[in-house]
C-alpha positions as CSV (number, residue, x, y, z in Angstrom):
1,M,106.8,105.4,126.2
2,E,107.2,103.3,129.5
3,D,106.9,107.0,131.4
4,I,103.5,107.9,130.0
5,T,102.2,104.0,130.2
6,A,103.5,103.7,133.5
7,S,101.7,107.4,134.3
8,F,98.5,106.1,132.3
9,L,98.3,102.7,134.8
10,L,98.9,104.8,138.0
11,Q,95.7,106.9,137.0
12,V,93.5,103.7,135.9
13,Q,94.4,102.3,139.2
14,S,93.5,105.4,141.1
15,L,90.4,105.5,139.3
16,V,89.1,101.7,139.6
17,E,90.0,102.2,143.6
18,T,87.6,105.4,143.7
19,V,85.1,103.4,141.8
20,K,85.2,100.6,144.2
21,Q,84.7,103.0,147.4
22,M,81.9,104.7,145.7
23,D,80.2,101.4,144.9
24,S,80.9,100.3,148.4
25,A,79.6,103.4,149.7
26,L,76.3,103.6,147.3
27,Q,75.6,99.8,148.1
28,R,75.6,100.4,152.4
29,R,73.5,103.2,151.6
30,S,71.1,102.1,149.5
31,K,70.8,98.7,151.8
32,L,69.9,101.1,154.9
33,R,67.5,103.0,152.8
34,T,65.6,100.2,151.2
35,G,66.8,96.8,153.0
36,P,68.7,94.1,151.6
37,S,66.0,92.7,149.7
38,A,65.4,95.3,147.7
39,A,68.4,94.7,145.7
40,G,67.7,94.0,141.5
41,G,69.0,94.8,138.1
42,T,66.8,96.7,136.1
43,G,69.1,95.6,132.9
44,T,70.6,99.0,132.6
45,M,74.7,99.1,133.0
46,S,75.5,100.7,136.3
47,D,77.8,103.8,136.3
48,S,80.6,101.4,137.2
49,D,80.1,99.1,134.3
50,K,80.0,102.1,132.2
51,I,83.3,103.2,133.8
52,A,84.9,99.9,133.1
53,L,84.2,99.3,129.7
54,Q,85.1,102.9,129.3
55,I,88.7,102.1,130.9
56,T,88.9,99.0,128.5
57,L,88.2,100.9,125.3
58,D,90.7,103.7,126.3
59,V,93.4,100.9,126.8
60,K,92.8,99.2,123.8
61,A,92.8,102.8,121.9
62,Y,96.0,103.5,123.8
63,G,97.7,100.2,122.7
64,A,96.5,100.9,119.0
65,E,98.1,104.2,119.1
66,I,101.4,102.6,120.3
67,S,101.1,100.1,117.7
68,G,100.7,102.8,115.2
69,M,103.9,104.2,116.2
70,S,105.6,100.9,115.1
71,I,106.3,99.8,118.9
72,N,105.3,96.5,120.2
73,T,103.2,96.6,123.0
74,L,105.5,94.0,124.4
75,D,108.1,96.3,124.6
76,V,106.4,98.4,127.0
77,P,106.5,96.4,130.2
78,S,103.7,98.5,131.8
79,F,101.6,98.0,128.9
80,A,100.7,94.5,130.2
81,K,100.0,95.5,133.5
82,L,98.0,98.1,132.3
83,E,95.6,95.8,130.1
84,A,95.8,93.3,133.1
85,E,94.0,96.2,135.1
86,A,92.0,97.0,132.6
87,A,90.5,93.5,132.3
88,A,90.1,93.2,136.7
89,A,88.2,96.2,136.6
90,A,85.7,94.8,133.8
91,A,85.4,91.2,135.7
92,A,85.0,93.1,139.0
93,S,82.2,95.5,137.5
94,T,80.6,92.3,136.1
95,T,80.7,90.5,139.1
96,A,79.3,93.5,141.3
97,S,76.6,93.6,139.1
98,E,75.8,90.3,139.0
99,S,75.8,90.3,142.7
100,L,72.7,93.2,142.8
């Protein structure tokens, strides 16, 4: 179970890094087109918010599957790291959305 969880963690980390790069590029492009004063929320979720939410939901579902196999998630060292990565992605997404 540890190997699978560690692989899942690497995939999540890679996805989060890609999303950060995408957001950074989109923000630079947006500022070039419209200027810095045009930033403002529309009240909808950004793609980054949706990805962070999906990561959180996937990690919770994965934890439930592990528990369903009578394995304590505390016995899978990478699972705590996976949860932390999902929480960090959600926090970063929320912070990035609020700064727009």
